PDB file of N, CA, C and O in Angstrom:
ATOM      1  N   UNK A   1      75.584  34.388  24.748  1.00  0.00           N
ATOM      2  CA  UNK A   1      74.436  35.177  25.146  1.00  0.00           C
ATOM      3  C   UNK A   1      74.194  36.334  24.176  1.00  0.00           C
ATOM      4  O   UNK A   1      73.072  36.826  24.055  1.00  0.00           O
ATOM      5  N   UNK A   2      75.249  36.761  23.488  1.00  0.00           N
ATOM      6  CA  UNK A   2      75.037  37.791  22.467  1.00  0.00           C
ATOM      7  C   UNK A   2      74.075  37.301  21.394  1.00  0.00           C
ATOM      8  O   UNK A   2      73.188  38.040  20.966  1.00  0.00           O
ATOM      9  N   UNK A   3      74.250  36.055  20.960  1.00  0.00           N
ATOM     10  CA  UNK A   3      73.361  35.478  19.939  1.00  0.00           C
ATOM     11  C   UNK A   3      71.933  35.368  20.464  1.00  0.00           C
ATOM     12  O   UNK A   3      70.982  35.651  19.736  1.00  0.00           O
ATOM     13  N   UNK A   4      71.778  34.961  21.716  1.00  0.00           N
ATOM     14  CA  UNK A   4      70.449  34.865  22.317  1.00  0.00           C
ATOM     15  C   UNK A   4      69.787  36.241  22.300  1.00  0.00           C
ATOM     16  O   UNK A   4      68.611  36.368  21.959  1.00  0.00           O
ATOM     17  N   UNK A   5      70.540  37.256  22.667  1.00  0.00           N
ATOM     18  CA  UNK A   5      70.008  38.622  22.665  1.00  0.00           C
ATOM     19  C   UNK A   5      69.593  39.035  21.252  1.00  0.00           C
ATOM     20  O   UNK A   5      68.535  39.635  21.068  1.00  0.00           O
ATOM     21  N   UNK A   6      70.416  38.718  20.261  1.00  0.00           N
ATOM     22  CA  UNK A   6      70.093  39.067  18.869  1.00  0.00           C
ATOM     23  C   UNK A   6      68.821  38.360  18.403  1.00  0.00           C
ATOM     24  O   UNK A   6      67.957  38.978  17.780  1.00  0.00           O
ATOM     25  N   UNK A   7      68.707  37.069  18.705  1.00  0.00           N
ATOM     26  CA  UNK A   7      67.507  36.323  18.307  1.00  0.00           C
ATOM     27  C   UNK A   7      66.280  36.885  19.023  1.00  0.00           C
ATOM     28  O   UNK A   7      65.217  37.024  18.417  1.00  0.00           O
ATOM     29  N   UNK A   8      66.420  37.206  20.304  1.00  0.00           N
ATOM     30  CA  UNK A   8      65.304  37.785  21.052  1.00  0.00           C
ATOM     31  C   UNK A   8      64.842  39.097  20.413  1.00  0.00           C
ATOM     32  O   UNK A   8      63.641  39.339  20.294  1.00  0.00           O
ATOM     33  N   UNK A   9      65.771  39.926  20.012  1.00  0.00           N
ATOM     34  CA  UNK A   9      65.401  41.190  19.358  1.00  0.00           C
ATOM     35  C   UNK A   9      64.734  40.950  18.011  1.00  0.00           C
ATOM     36  O   UNK A   9      63.768  41.632  17.669  1.00  0.00           O
ATOM     37  N   UNK A  10      65.243  39.983  17.241  1.00  0.00           N
ATOM     38  CA  UNK A  10      64.614  39.651  15.958  1.00  0.00           C
ATOM     39  C   UNK A  10      63.168  39.200  16.161  1.00  0.00           C
ATOM     40  O   UNK A  10      62.267  39.649  15.453  1.00  0.00           O
ATOM     41  N   UNK A  11      62.954  38.311  17.130  1.00  0.00           N
ATOM     42  CA  UNK A  11      61.597  37.829  17.396  1.00  0.00           C
ATOM     43  C   UNK A  11      60.699  38.948  17.902  1.00  0.00           C
ATOM     44  O   UNK A  11      59.538  39.048  17.505  1.00  0.00           O
ATOM     45  N   UNK A  12      61.239  39.792  18.781  1.00  0.00           N
ATOM     46  CA  UNK A  12      60.452  40.920  19.306  1.00  0.00           C
ATOM     47  C   UNK A  12      60.017  41.836  18.171  1.00  0.00           C
ATOM     48  O   UNK A  12      58.856  42.242  18.109  1.00  0.00           O
ATOM     49  N   UNK A  13      60.939  42.163  17.277  1.00  0.00           N
ATOM     50  CA  UNK A  13      60.625  43.088  16.185  1.00  0.00           C
ATOM     51  C   UNK A  13      59.725  42.451  15.134  1.00  0.00           C
ATOM     52  O   UNK A  13      58.848  43.125  14.593  1.00  0.00           O
ATOM     53  N   UNK A  14      59.919  41.180  14.835  1.00  0.00           N
ATOM     54  CA  UNK A  14      59.152  40.533  13.777  1.00  0.00           C
ATOM     55  C   UNK A  14      57.769  40.071  14.240  1.00  0.00           C
ATOM     56  O   UNK A  14      56.810  40.116  13.470  1.00  0.00           O
ATOM     57  N   UNK A  15      57.664  39.628  15.501  1.00  0.00           N
ATOM     58  CA  UNK A  15      56.422  39.002  15.963  1.00  0.00           C
ATOM     59  C   UNK A  15      55.661  39.797  17.002  1.00  0.00           C
ATOM     60  O   UNK A  15      54.499  39.503  17.282  1.00  0.00           O
ATOM     61  N   UNK A  16      56.305  40.804  17.579  1.00  0.00           N
ATOM     62  CA  UNK A  16      55.688  41.650  18.611  1.00  0.00           C
ATOM     63  C   UNK A  16      55.008  40.831  19.707  1.00  0.00           C
ATOM     64  O   UNK A  16      53.831  41.047  19.995  1.00  0.00           O
ATOM     65  N   UNK A  17      55.735  39.894  20.320  1.00  0.00           N
ATOM     66  CA  UNK A  17      55.121  39.089  21.376  1.00  0.00           C
ATOM     67  C   UNK A  17      54.901  39.916  22.642  1.00  0.00           C
ATOM     68  O   UNK A  17      55.477  40.991  22.808  1.00  0.00           O
ATOM     69  N   UNK A  18      54.051  39.387  23.534  1.00  0.00           N
ATOM     70  CA  UNK A  18      53.826  40.035  24.821  1.00  0.00           C
ATOM     71  C   UNK A  18      55.014  39.828  25.754  1.00  0.00           C
ATOM     72  O   UNK A  18      55.190  40.574  26.717  1.00  0.00           O
ATOM     73  N   UNK A  19      55.820  38.825  25.469  1.00  0.00           N
ATOM     74  CA  UNK A  19      56.999  38.529  26.263  1.00  0.00           C
ATOM     75  C   UNK A  19      57.817  37.439  25.602  1.00  0.00           C
ATOM     76  O   UNK A  19      57.440  36.923  24.550  1.00  0.00           O
ATOM     77  N   UNK A  20      58.920  37.091  26.209  1.00  0.00           N
ATOM     78  CA  UNK A  20      59.779  36.014  25.722  1.00  0.00           C
ATOM     79  C   UNK A  20      60.147  35.126  26.897  1.00  0.00           C
ATOM     80  O   UNK A  20      60.327  35.607  28.015  1.00  0.00           O
ATOM     81  N   UNK A  21      60.256  33.843  26.645  1.00  0.00           N
ATOM     82  CA  UNK A  21      60.761  32.914  27.639  1.00  0.00           C
ATOM     83  C   UNK A  21      62.032  32.307  27.089  1.00  0.00           C
ATOM     84  O   UNK A  21      62.053  31.799  25.968  1.00  0.00           O
ATOM     85  N   UNK A  22      63.099  32.360  27.882  1.00  0.00           N
ATOM     86  CA  UNK A  22      64.374  31.750  27.515  1.00  0.00           C
ATOM     87  C   UNK A  22      64.591  30.564  28.424  1.00  0.00           C
ATOM     88  O   UNK A  22      64.362  30.656  29.630  1.00  0.00           O
ATOM     89  N   UNK A  23      65.037  29.429  27.856  1.00  0.00           N
ATOM     90  CA  UNK A  23      65.420  28.331  28.717  1.00  0.00           C
ATOM     91  C   UNK A  23      66.466  27.457  28.050  1.00  0.00           C
ATOM     92  O   UNK A  23      66.587  27.411  26.826  1.00  0.00           O
ATOM     93  N   UNK A  24      67.210  26.775  28.886  1.00  0.00           N
ATOM     94  CA  UNK A  24      68.239  25.832  28.468  1.00  0.00           C
ATOM     95  C   UNK A  24      67.915  24.526  29.167  1.00  0.00           C
ATOM     96  O   UNK A  24      67.673  24.518  30.374  1.00  0.00           O
ATOM     97  N   UNK A  25      67.906  23.425  28.436  1.00  0.00           N
ATOM     98  CA  UNK A  25      67.495  22.139  29.000  1.00  0.00           C
ATOM     99  C   UNK A  25      68.676  21.174  29.039  1.00  0.00           C
ATOM    100  O   UNK A  25      69.504  21.145  28.129  1.00  0.00           O
ATOM    101  N   UNK A  26      68.738  20.384  30.112  1.00  0.00           N
ATOM    102  CA  UNK A  26      69.787  19.370  30.250  1.00  0.00           C
ATOM    103  C   UNK A  26      69.169  17.996  30.409  1.00  0.00           C
ATOM    104  O   UNK A  26      68.245  17.803  31.200  1.00  0.00           O
ATOM    105  N   UNK A  27      69.681  17.052  29.656  1.00  0.00           N
ATOM    106  CA  UNK A  27      69.299  15.642  29.720  1.00  0.00           C
ATOM    107  C   UNK A  27      67.835  15.435  29.330  1.00  0.00           C
ATOM    108  O   UNK A  27      67.044  16.378  29.333  1.00  0.00           O
ATOM    109  N   UNK A  28      67.492  14.220  29.002  1.00  0.00           N
ATOM    110  CA  UNK A  28      66.162  13.899  28.486  1.00  0.00           C
ATOM    111  C   UNK A  28      65.053  14.318  29.441  1.00  0.00           C
ATOM    112  O   UNK A  28      64.063  14.911  29.012  1.00  0.00           O
ATOM    113  N   UNK A  29      65.202  14.019  30.722  1.00  0.00           N
ATOM    114  CA  UNK A  29      64.161  14.370  31.693  1.00  0.00           C
ATOM    115  C   UNK A  29      63.994  15.872  31.841  1.00  0.00           C
ATOM    116  O   UNK A  29      62.954  16.340  32.306  1.00  0.00           O
ATOM    117  N   UNK A  30      65.014  16.634  31.447  1.00  0.00           N
ATOM    118  CA  UNK A  30      64.942  18.091  31.513  1.00  0.00           C
ATOM    119  C   UNK A  30      64.477  18.717  30.213  1.00  0.00           C
ATOM    120  O   UNK A  30      64.590  19.931  30.041  1.00  0.00           O
ATOM    121  N   UNK A  31      63.951  17.909  29.287  1.00  0.00           N
ATOM    122  CA  UNK A  31      63.419  18.322  27.988  1.00  0.00           C
ATOM    123  C   UNK A  31      64.498  18.546  26.943  1.00  0.00           C
ATOM    124  O   UNK A  31      64.210  19.122  25.894  1.00  0.00           O
ATOM    125  N   UNK A  32      65.717  18.119  27.185  1.00  0.00           N
ATOM    126  CA  UNK A  32      66.758  18.284  26.170  1.00  0.00           C
ATOM    127  C   UNK A  32      66.512  17.264  25.069  1.00  0.00           C
ATOM    128  O   UNK A  32      66.428  16.065  25.333  1.00  0.00           O
ATOM    129  N   UNK A  33      66.397  17.741  23.837  1.00  0.00           N
ATOM    130  CA  UNK A  33      66.203  16.823  22.718  1.00  0.00           C
ATOM    131  C   UNK A  33      67.309  16.941  21.672  1.00  0.00           C
ATOM    132  O   UNK A  33      67.402  16.101  20.777  1.00  0.00           O
ATOM    133  N   UNK A  34      68.131  17.950  21.771  1.00  0.00           N
ATOM    134  CA  UNK A  34      69.322  18.104  20.936  1.00  0.00           C
ATOM    135  C   UNK A  34      70.485  18.159  21.915  1.00  0.00           C
ATOM    136  O   UNK A  34      70.553  19.067  22.744  1.00  0.00           O
ATOM    137  N   UNK A  35      71.400  17.200  21.830  1.00  0.00           N
ATOM    138  CA  UNK A  35      72.379  17.024  22.898  1.00  0.00           C
ATOM    139  C   UNK A  35      73.657  17.831  22.690  1.00  0.00           C
ATOM    140  O   UNK A  35      74.756  17.292  22.553  1.00  0.00           O
ATOM    141  N   UNK A  36      73.463  19.138  22.672  1.00  0.00           N
ATOM    142  CA  UNK A  36      74.545  20.111  22.769  1.00  0.00           C
ATOM    143  C   UNK A  36      73.956  21.338  23.465  1.00  0.00           C
ATOM    144  O   UNK A  36      72.736  21.462  23.579  1.00  0.00           O
ATOM    145  N   UNK A  37      74.795  22.220  23.918  1.00  0.00           N
ATOM    146  CA  UNK A  37      74.334  23.417  24.632  1.00  0.00           C
ATOM    147  C   UNK A  37      73.631  24.361  23.667  1.00  0.00           C
ATOM    148  O   UNK A  37      74.202  24.755  22.650  1.00  0.00           O
ATOM    149  N   UNK A  38      72.401  24.720  23.986  1.00  0.00           N
ATOM    150  CA  UNK A  38      71.676  25.726  23.215  1.00  0.00           C
ATOM    151  C   UNK A  38      70.616  26.340  24.120  1.00  0.00           C
ATOM    152  O   UNK A  38      70.283  25.784  25.167  1.00  0.00           O
ATOM    153  N   UNK A  39      70.093  27.479  23.712  1.00  0.00           N
ATOM    154  CA  UNK A  39      69.078  28.199  24.474  1.00  0.00           C
ATOM    155  C   UNK A  39      67.837  28.321  23.604  1.00  0.00           C
ATOM    156  O   UNK A  39      67.919  28.690  22.433  1.00  0.00           O
ATOM    157  N   UNK A  40      66.691  28.007  24.188  1.00  0.00           N
ATOM    158  CA  UNK A  40      65.414  28.181  23.502  1.00  0.00           C
ATOM    159  C   UNK A  40      64.947  29.616  23.740  1.00  0.00           C
ATOM    160  O   UNK A  40      64.963  30.103  24.870  1.00  0.00           O
ATOM    161  N   UNK A  41      64.537  30.276  22.677  1.00  0.00           N
ATOM    162  CA  UNK A  41      63.976  31.626  22.767  1.00  0.00           C
ATOM    163  C   UNK A  41      62.541  31.512  22.261  1.00  0.00           C
ATOM    164  O   UNK A  41      62.309  31.348  21.063  1.00  0.00           O
ATOM    165  N   UNK A  42      61.587  31.599  23.174  1.00  0.00           N
ATOM    166  CA  UNK A  42      60.187  31.314  22.851  1.00  0.00           C
ATOM    167  C   UNK A  42      59.356  32.589  22.949  1.00  0.00           C
ATOM    168  O   UNK A  42      59.221  33.156  24.034  1.00  0.00           O
ATOM    169  N   UNK A  43      58.794  33.048  21.821  1.00  0.00           N
ATOM    170  CA  UNK A  43      57.902  34.208  21.896  1.00  0.00           C
ATOM    171  C   UNK A  43      56.642  33.810  22.653  1.00  0.00           C
ATOM    172  O   UNK A  43      56.107  32.720  22.447  1.00  0.00           O
ATOM    173  N   UNK A  44      56.166  34.696  23.534  1.00  0.00           N
ATOM    174  CA  UNK A  44      55.015  34.380  24.387  1.00  0.00           C
ATOM    175  C   UNK A  44      53.906  35.410  24.191  1.00  0.00           C
ATOM    176  O   UNK A  44      54.160  36.588  23.942  1.00  0.00           O
ATOM    177  N   UNK A  45      52.690  34.935  24.310  1.00  0.00           N
ATOM    178  CA  UNK A  45      51.516  35.783  24.170  1.00  0.00           C
ATOM    179  C   UNK A  45      50.595  35.544  25.356  1.00  0.00           C
ATOM    180  O   UNK A  45      50.446  34.408  25.807  1.00  0.00           O
ATOM    181  N   UNK A  46      49.975  36.604  25.863  1.00  0.00           N
ATOM    182  CA  UNK A  46      49.032  36.463  26.973  1.00  0.00           C
ATOM    183  C   UNK A  46      48.000  35.402  26.609  1.00  0.00           C
ATOM    184  O   UNK A  46      47.393  35.454  25.540  1.00  0.00           O
ATOM    185  N   UNK A  47      47.810  34.447  27.500  1.00  0.00           N
ATOM    186  CA  UNK A  47      46.820  33.400  27.273  1.00  0.00           C
ATOM    187  C   UNK A  47      47.315  32.224  26.461  1.00  0.00           C
ATOM    188  O   UNK A  47      46.534  31.320  26.166  1.00  0.00           O
ATOM    189  N   UNK A  48      48.609  32.202  26.081  1.00  0.00           N
ATOM    190  CA  UNK A  48      49.094  31.038  25.320  1.00  0.00           C
ATOM    191  C   UNK A  48      49.068  29.801  26.213  1.00  0.00           C
ATOM    192  O   UNK A  48      48.864  29.914  27.422  1.00  0.00           O
ATOM    193  N   UNK A  49      49.269  28.635  25.632  1.00  0.00           N
ATOM    194  CA  UNK A  49      49.093  27.396  26.378  1.00  0.00           C
ATOM    195  C   UNK A  49      50.370  26.850  27.004  1.00  0.00           C
ATOM    196  O   UNK A  49      50.342  25.785  27.621  1.00  0.00           O
ATOM    197  N   UNK A  50      51.475  27.550  26.862  1.00  0.00           N
ATOM    198  CA  UNK A  50      52.709  27.103  27.492  1.00  0.00           C
ATOM    199  C   UNK A  50      52.607  27.365  28.990  1.00  0.00           C
ATOM    200  O   UNK A  50      52.315  28.485  29.408  1.00  0.00           O
ATOM    201  N   UNK A  51      52.845  26.348  29.785  1.00  0.00           N
ATOM    202  CA  UNK A  51      52.727  26.499  31.231  1.00  0.00           C
ATOM    203  C   UNK A  51      54.055  26.178  31.900  1.00  0.00           C
ATOM    204  O   UNK A  51      54.869  25.425  31.365  1.00  0.00           O
ATOM    205  N   UNK A  52      54.260  26.752  33.062  1.00  0.00           N
ATOM    206  CA  UNK A  52      55.465  26.476  33.842  1.00  0.00           C
ATOM    207  C   UNK A  52      55.311  25.112  34.510  1.00  0.00           C
ATOM    208  O   UNK A  52      54.385  24.923  35.298  1.00  0.00           O
ATOM    209  N   UNK A  53      56.187  24.168  34.220  1.00  0.00           N
ATOM    210  CA  UNK A  53      56.050  22.851  34.846  1.00  0.00           C
ATOM    211  C   UNK A  53      56.316  22.879  36.342  1.00  0.00           C
ATOM    212  O   UNK A  53      55.943  21.940  37.045  1.00  0.00           O
ATOM    213  N   UNK A  54      56.942  23.916  36.840  1.00  0.00           N
ATOM    214  CA  UNK A  54      57.220  23.989  38.274  1.00  0.00           C
ATOM    215  C   UNK A  54      56.058  24.624  39.043  1.00  0.00           C
ATOM    216  O   UNK A  54      56.124  24.734  40.267  1.00  0.00           O
ATOM    217  N   UNK A  55      55.007  25.040  38.352  1.00  0.00           N
ATOM    218  CA  UNK A  55      53.805  25.547  39.018  1.00  0.00           C
ATOM    219  C   UNK A  55      52.939  24.373  39.441  1.00  0.00           C
ATOM    220  O   UNK A  55      51.953  24.042  38.784  1.00  0.00           O
ATOM    221  N   UNK A  56      53.314  23.761  40.526  1.00  0.00           N
ATOM    222  CA  UNK A  56      52.582  22.608  41.036  1.00  0.00           C
ATOM    223  C   UNK A  56      52.103  22.939  42.446  1.00  0.00           C
ATOM    224  O   UNK A  56      52.575  23.900  43.052  1.00  0.00           O
ATOM    225  N   UNK A  57      51.172  22.150  42.967  1.00  0.00           N
ATOM    226  CA  UNK A  57      50.732  22.411  44.344  1.00  0.00           C
ATOM    227  C   UNK A  57      51.911  22.395  45.304  1.00  0.00           C
ATOM    228  O   UNK A  57      52.897  21.699  45.059  1.00  0.00           O
ATOM    229  N   UNK A  58      51.824  23.152  46.394  1.00  0.00           N
ATOM    230  CA  UNK A  58      52.936  23.215  47.346  1.00  0.00           C
ATOM    231  C   UNK A  58      53.325  21.822  47.860  1.00  0.00           C
ATOM    232  O   UNK A  58      52.474  20.959  48.078  1.00  0.00           O
ATOM    233  N   UNK A  59      54.618  21.636  48.042  1.00  0.00           N
ATOM    234  CA  UNK A  59      55.138  20.389  48.581  1.00  0.00           C
ATOM    235  C   UNK A  59      55.205  20.515  50.091  1.00  0.00           C
ATOM    236  O   UNK A  59      55.412  21.604  50.627  1.00  0.00           O
ATOM    237  N   UNK A  60      55.027  19.394  50.768  1.00  0.00           N
ATOM    238  CA  UNK A  60      55.033  19.463  52.228  1.00  0.00           C
ATOM    239  C   UNK A  60      56.398  19.903  52.754  1.00  0.00           C
ATOM    240  O   UNK A  60      57.425  19.655  52.122  1.00  0.00           O
ATOM    241  N   UNK A  61      56.399  20.554  53.911  1.00  0.00           N
ATOM    242  CA  UNK A  61      57.605  21.131  54.516  1.00  0.00           C
ATOM    243  C   UNK A  61      58.693  20.091  54.764  1.00  0.00           C
ATOM    244  O   UNK A  61      59.875  20.392  54.600  1.00  0.00           O
ATOM    245  N   UNK A  62      58.322  18.878  55.155  1.00  0.00           N
ATOM    246  CA  UNK A  62      59.314  17.843  55.456  1.00  0.00           C
ATOM    247  C   UNK A  62      60.135  17.536  54.206  1.00  0.00           C
ATOM    248  O   UNK A  62      61.356  17.404  54.277  1.00  0.00           O
ATOM    249  N   UNK A  63      59.468  17.423  53.076  1.00  0.00           N
ATOM    250  CA  UNK A  63      60.183  17.153  51.822  1.00  0.00           C
ATOM    251  C   UNK A  63      61.120  18.315  51.483  1.00  0.00           C
ATOM    252  O   UNK A  63      62.264  18.091  51.088  1.00  0.00           O
ATOM    253  N   UNK A  64      60.649  19.537  51.633  1.00  0.00           N
ATOM    254  CA  UNK A  64      61.489  20.696  51.324  1.00  0.00           C
ATOM    255  C   UNK A  64      62.695  20.769  52.258  1.00  0.00           C
ATOM    256  O   UNK A  64      63.790  21.136  51.833  1.00  0.00           O
ATOM    257  N   UNK A  65      62.495  20.421  53.525  1.00  0.00           N
ATOM    258  CA  UNK A  65      63.622  20.401  54.460  1.00  0.00           C
ATOM    259  C   UNK A  65      64.678  19.382  54.032  1.00  0.00           C
ATOM    260  O   UNK A  65      65.875  19.649  54.146  1.00  0.00           O
ATOM    261  N   UNK A  66      64.247  18.218  53.540  1.00  0.00           N
ATOM    262  CA  UNK A  66      65.178  17.194  53.074  1.00  0.00           C
ATOM    263  C   UNK A  66      65.939  17.676  51.838  1.00  0.00           C
ATOM    264  O   UNK A  66      67.142  17.443  51.722  1.00  0.00           O
ATOM    265  N   UNK A  67      65.253  18.337  50.927  1.00  0.00           N
ATOM    266  CA  UNK A  67      65.915  18.888  49.736  1.00  0.00           C
ATOM    267  C   UNK A  67      66.957  19.915  50.163  1.00  0.00           C
ATOM    268  O   UNK A  67      68.082  19.894  49.665  1.00  0.00           O
ATOM    269  N   UNK A  68      66.602  20.803  51.066  1.00  0.00           N
ATOM    270  CA  UNK A  68      67.552  21.807  51.558  1.00  0.00           C
ATOM    271  C   UNK A  68      68.763  21.141  52.197  1.00  0.00           C
ATOM    272  O   UNK A  68      69.898  21.554  51.957  1.00  0.00           O
ATOM    273  N   UNK A  69      68.530  20.113  53.009  1.00  0.00           N
ATOM    274  CA  UNK A  69      69.631  19.406  53.663  1.00  0.00           C
ATOM    275  C   UNK A  69      70.573  18.796  52.624  1.00  0.00           C
ATOM    276  O   UNK A  69      71.793  18.862  52.776  1.00  0.00           O
ATOM    277  N   UNK A  70      70.011  18.208  51.580  1.00  0.00           N
ATOM    278  CA  UNK A  70      70.839  17.546  50.569  1.00  0.00           C
ATOM    279  C   UNK A  70      71.660  18.534  49.733  1.00  0.00           C
ATOM    280  O   UNK A  70      72.815  18.258  49.409  1.00  0.00           O
ATOM    281  N   UNK A  71      71.070  19.687  49.382  1.00  0.00           N
ATOM    282  CA  UNK A  71      71.819  20.626  48.530  1.00  0.00           C
ATOM    283  C   UNK A  71      72.791  21.488  49.316  1.00  0.00           C
ATOM    284  O   UNK A  71      73.668  22.119  48.725  1.00  0.00           O
ATOM    285  N   UNK A  72      72.655  21.530  50.631  1.00  0.00           N
ATOM    286  CA  UNK A  72      73.585  22.318  51.431  1.00  0.00           C
ATOM    287  C   UNK A  72      74.555  21.440  52.207  1.00  0.00           C
ATOM    288  O   UNK A  72      75.323  21.941  53.029  1.00  0.00           O
ATOM    289  N   UNK A  73      74.528  20.134  51.955  1.00  0.00           N
ATOM    290  CA  UNK A  73      75.435  19.210  52.646  1.00  0.00           C
ATOM    291  C   UNK A  73      76.873  19.562  52.320  1.00  0.00           C
ATOM    292  O   UNK A  73      77.172  20.027  51.221  1.00  0.00           O
ATOM    293  N   UNK A  74      77.759  19.340  53.274  1.00  0.00           N
ATOM    294  CA  UNK A  74      79.164  19.695  53.132  1.00  0.00           C
ATOM    295  C   UNK A  74      79.945  18.698  52.283  1.00  0.00           C
ATOM    296  O   UNK A  74      81.099  18.963  51.948  1.00  0.00           O
ATOM    297  N   UNK A  75      79.351  17.559  51.926  1.00  0.00           N
ATOM    298  CA  UNK A  75      80.079  16.546  51.155  1.00  0.00           C
ATOM    299  C   UNK A  75      79.943  16.828  49.656  1.00  0.00           C
ATOM    300  O   UNK A  75      79.222  16.123  48.951  1.00  0.00           O
ATOM    301  N   UNK A  76      80.631  17.851  49.181  1.00  0.00           N
ATOM    302  CA  UNK A  76      80.558  18.292  47.791  1.00  0.00           C
ATOM    303  C   UNK A  76      80.900  17.164  46.838  1.00  0.00           C
ATOM    304  O   UNK A  76      81.760  16.329  47.119  1.00  0.00           O
ATOM    305  N   UNK A  77      80.208  17.155  45.696  1.00  0.00           N
ATOM    306  CA  UNK A  77      80.463  16.171  44.667  1.00  0.00           C
ATOM    307  C   UNK A  77      81.724  16.546  43.920  1.00  0.00           C
ATOM    308  O   UNK A  77      81.929  17.713  43.585  1.00  0.00           O
ATOM    309  N   UNK A  78      82.563  15.571  43.659  1.00  0.00           N
ATOM    310  CA  UNK A  78      83.788  15.843  42.918  1.00  0.00           C
ATOM    311  C   UNK A  78      83.462  16.131  41.460  1.00  0.00           C
ATOM    312  O   UNK A  78      82.435  15.669  40.965  1.00  0.00           O
ATOM    313  N   UNK A  79      84.317  16.889  40.750  1.00  0.00           N
ATOM    314  CA  UNK A  79      84.058  17.219  39.336  1.00  0.00           C
ATOM    315  C   UNK A  79      83.832  15.941  38.533  1.00  0.00           C
ATOM    316  O   UNK A  79      84.517  14.936  38.723  1.00  0.00           O
ATOM    317  N   UNK A  80      82.854  16.007  37.630  1.00  0.00           N
ATOM    318  CA  UNK A  80      82.549  14.871  36.787  1.00  0.00           C
ATOM    319  C   UNK A  80      81.473  13.972  37.378  1.00  0.00           C
ATOM    320  O   UNK A  80      80.901  13.150  36.663  1.00  0.00           O
ATOM    321  N   UNK A  81      81.189  14.108  38.652  1.00  0.00           N
ATOM    322  CA  UNK A  81      80.182  13.276  39.305  1.00  0.00           C
ATOM    323  C   UNK A  81      78.778  13.860  39.163  1.00  0.00           C
ATOM    324  O   UNK A  81      77.796  13.153  39.385  1.00  0.00           O
ATOM    325  N   UNK A  82      78.665  15.139  38.797  1.00  0.00           N
ATOM    326  CA  UNK A  82      77.377  15.808  38.753  1.00  0.00           C
ATOM    327  C   UNK A  82      76.409  15.159  37.769  1.00  0.00           C
ATOM    328  O   UNK A  82      75.201  15.198  38.006  1.00  0.00           O
ATOM    329  N   UNK A  83      76.878  14.574  36.695  1.00  0.00           N
ATOM    330  CA  UNK A  83      76.000  14.038  35.671  1.00  0.00           C
ATOM    331  C   UNK A  83      75.556  12.609  35.922  1.00  0.00           C
ATOM    332  O   UNK A  83      74.828  12.043  35.106  1.00  0.00           O
ATOM    333  N   UNK A  84      75.971  12.016  37.019  1.00  0.00           N
ATOM    334  CA  UNK A  84      75.596  10.624  37.295  1.00  0.00           C
ATOM    335  C   UNK A  84      74.239  10.542  37.934  1.00  0.00           C
ATOM    336  O   UNK A  84      73.764   9.448  38.236  1.00  0.00           O
TER     337      UNK A  84
END
């Protein structure tokens, strides 16, 4: 995270963006295109075209209740099973 902070400061000083977006992606469906751990540091400007993919219309309550039930279930996944 020290390196991320340094890169963020370099971009802030060199490009004077309105903000920065940091993200880390896992697996192809999560936008990972280089398969090692890294953090994207993206300079942002008011009105730029980058959009939050999670800004979607509200999901119905029944679906959200099912998601909550699944992530709070007591049957924890054993180590190594998370990536399956």
